[in-house]
N, C-alpha and C positions, 0 to 999 in steps of 0.2 A: 417563501414559491412553496408549493403543495410538492410532495416526489410521487409526479406524476410519472407514468410507462418512458414519456419522452426525455424526462428530466433523467431518469434513474440509466436510460441508455446513452444520453449525451454525458454522463458522468465515468460511466464504465469506458464507454469507448476514450474519454479524457484520459482516464487512466490507464489503459493496452497503450494508447500511444506513448504517454509518458516513457511507461514502463520500459518500452519497446525505444526509447531515445535513451535513458539512463544506462541501461544494461547492456554492452556494447555488442553482444554477440550470444547466440544461440538461444535464443527465449521463443518457447512455443506457449502460446495463449491458449488454456483448455475453457471447455465450456461453464460459461457462470452459471450457479445456482441459487436456490436462497439459501440464505446462512437461516437456521433455524435456533441454531443455540446460542446459550448466552456466555461461553467457553472458550478459550484460546488456547488451544494445544500446543503451543508452539515455545519450544526450550527459549530463542529470544525473538522478541517482535518490538514493533516500533508504531503506536499509535498519533498521528496527526489531526487535527480536529479542522474541521472547514466550517468557515463562517462567512457570514453575507447574505446574499440570496438564497444561498444554498448551508444547511445546517446537518454536519453531518462528523464522521471518522472517515478516516483513513487509517488501515491497519494491514503492515506486512509482518509477516511471521514465519521462521522456518527454523533449522539450525541454527548453530553455532559454527558450524563446519559448513553448511551452505553460505553463512554471511564472508566468512574466511576465504570461500573459493569464489565467491562474487568480486572481493575486495582484491584479488589477484587476477582477477581476467579486468577490473576496471584502473587495478595503478601497476600490475607486475609484481606486489608483493602481498602475501599471505598474513595479514595482521590477527594478534590477540589478544585477550585481557583487556584493559580500558580502550585498547587503541580501536581493537573490534563493534565495541559498544559505542563507543565515539561514529564509527564509521557506518555502524547500523541507523544511528541516527540521523545521521547525515544521508545517507541512503533514502533516509523516510523522507526526508525534506527535499533532494530532488528530484523525487518524484512525484511528491506533492506540488512544490512549485511549478512544475510544467503541466501536470492534472489543471492548476488555476488558469495556465498560460493558454492552455488548450479547451478549455471550458470557457475562458475569455472569447475566442473565436467564435463559439457557438451563442454568444452573447447572454451569458451567465456572468455574475457578479460576486468575484469568491476570494477570501483569503484564507489561510492559516495558519495553525497556532503552532508555537515552536515544540518540537518530537518530544513524546515521552516514552523512555525504553520502559520494556517489560520484560522482566525476566521470572521463567518457566510459565506454569498455567496462573491465567487473569480471567475475570468474568467482565464481563459490557453487559449495562442493561442501560433500558434508557433509550432506545432505539426503534423508530416506527417501521423497517425496513432494514434489509440487509443482503447483500450480494455476496457471496465466496467466488473469487476468479481462481484458478490454481494457475500458476505460471509456473512453466517449467523449464531451466536452465539447462541446456545439452550437458548432459553426463555430470551432473553438480548435483541435482535435487531437483523439488518442486518449495519454490515460494506461496504463502497461501495469502492473497490480496484480499480484507475485508474491506467492503463500501459501506456504511451505514449513514442512513438518512434519519430527519428530523422533520417533522412538519413544524 
């Protein structure tokens, strides 16, 4: 399937619904913008591939402190070290899993790959279109959600 405007809109809406489902409170979605750079500037990110009818990636980036605060929101405890890295991957997995569920309601057949943890700045290449959706977590910080699509 070609990455049409309708496809992109459905994927973005599915990602937004997913984030609001997974993160329990204080989520404010900012205006999506085209993502024209090939560099991820977050100190901690998780990348999950999207396969099937829709090809691309979901990247969720932020600071270690922000992911630790999200862990506290979700589980009542602040994680650090290996546990924080594992949580970051699992958070990405939960969001991507829900994204696929919401996309299937829009008659898109998709699957996801296991999460890949990115520490520090990373480069991404090989995508046709990418959209950045800043997601502000009340009084915690901003996650940078990037959806890339391939033809």
